[in-house]
C-alpha positions in Angstrom: -11.6 -26.4 3.9 -10.1 -28.0 1.3 -6.1 -28.9 0.5 -6.6 -27.2 -2.9 -8.4 -24.2 -1.6 -5.8 -23.3 0.8 -2.7 -24.0 -1.7 -4.5 -21.7 -4.0 -4.9 -19.2 -0.6 -1.0 -19.7 0.1 0.0 -19.0 -3.8 -2.0 -15.7 -3.5 -0.5 -14.2 -0.2 3.2 -15.7 -1.5 2.9 -13.6 -5.0 1.8 -10.4 -3.2 4.6 -10.3 -0.7 7.4 -11.4 -3.8 9.7 -9.0 -3.8 9.0 -7.5 -7.9 10.6 -4.2 -7.5 13.6 -2.8 -9.4 14.8 -0.5 -6.3 15.2 -1.2 -3.2 13.3 -0.2 -0.1 14.3 1.7 3.0 12.6 0.4 6.3 10.7 3.5 8.0 8.2 3.9 10.4 5.9 6.9 9.5 2.5 8.4 10.3 0.6 8.9 6.8 -2.7 9.5 5.4 -4.2 8.2 2.4 -6.7 10.8 0.8 -9.3 10.2 -1.6 -12.7 11.3 -2.9 -11.8 14.8 -3.6 -9.6 15.2 -0.6 -13.0 14.2 1.7 -12.0 10.9 2.5 -8.8 9.6 4.4 -8.0 7.0 6.3 -4.3 6.8 8.5 -2.3 4.8 7.6 1.9 4.0 9.0 4.7 4.0 6.5 6.8 0.9 7.2 9.1 1.2 4.2 9.6 3.7 1.5 11.5 4.2 -1.7 11.6 6.8 -4.9 9.4 4.6 -6.8 6.8 3.4 -3.8 5.5 1.9 -0.4 4.3 -0.1 1.8 1.6 1.0 4.2 0.1 -0.6 7.4 -3.6 0.0 7.9 -6.5 -1.2 10.1 -8.2 -2.4 6.8 -7.8 -2.0 3.5 -11.6 -2.1 2.9 -12.6 1.2 1.3 -9.4 1.9 -0.5 -9.7 2.7 -3.7 -7.0 1.7 -6.4 -5.7 5.6 -7.0 -5.4 7.9 -4.1 -2.9 10.8 -2.8 -0.7 9.9 0.1 0.4 12.4 2.6 3.0 12.6 4.7 3.6 15.2 7.5 5.7 18.1 5.8 5.1 16.9 1.8 3.1 17.5 -0.8 0.7 14.9 -1.6 1.6 12.0 -3.5 -0.6 10.4 -6.0 -0.2 6.7 -5.7 -1.8 3.2 -7.4 -2.3 0.2 -5.2 -0.1 -2.5 -6.9 -1.1 -5.2 -4.3 -3.1 -5.4 -0.7 -3.1 -7.7 1.9 -5.4 -7.6 5.1 -3.6 -4.9 6.5 -1.0 -4.1 4.3 -0.6 -2.3 0.6 1.9 -1.8 -1.6 1.7 1.5 -3.8 3.4 2.9 -7.0 3.7 6.2 -7.0 2.5 8.0 -10.2 2.8 11.3 -11.9 0.2 13.9 -11.0 
């Protein structure tokens, strides 16, 4: 691979992990489910950090996860989300109004 290709890929990874949020998130380790397709499809996830405005989710793979979905945590209502960024096994989400 060329040096310019690797530099471009490094830039993409750096951009995804840069702190661009107004509210600090707290570290957590909660199991959850990503629900989509009218509730007919779901993917297990682990919530790695959480705030009032969003979360970082760890997944087996980001393949097949749509931009808009509901996050369901134990003992809570489903929370509509918009994907803000994605890596190989992590996604950052912004909570949106239903």
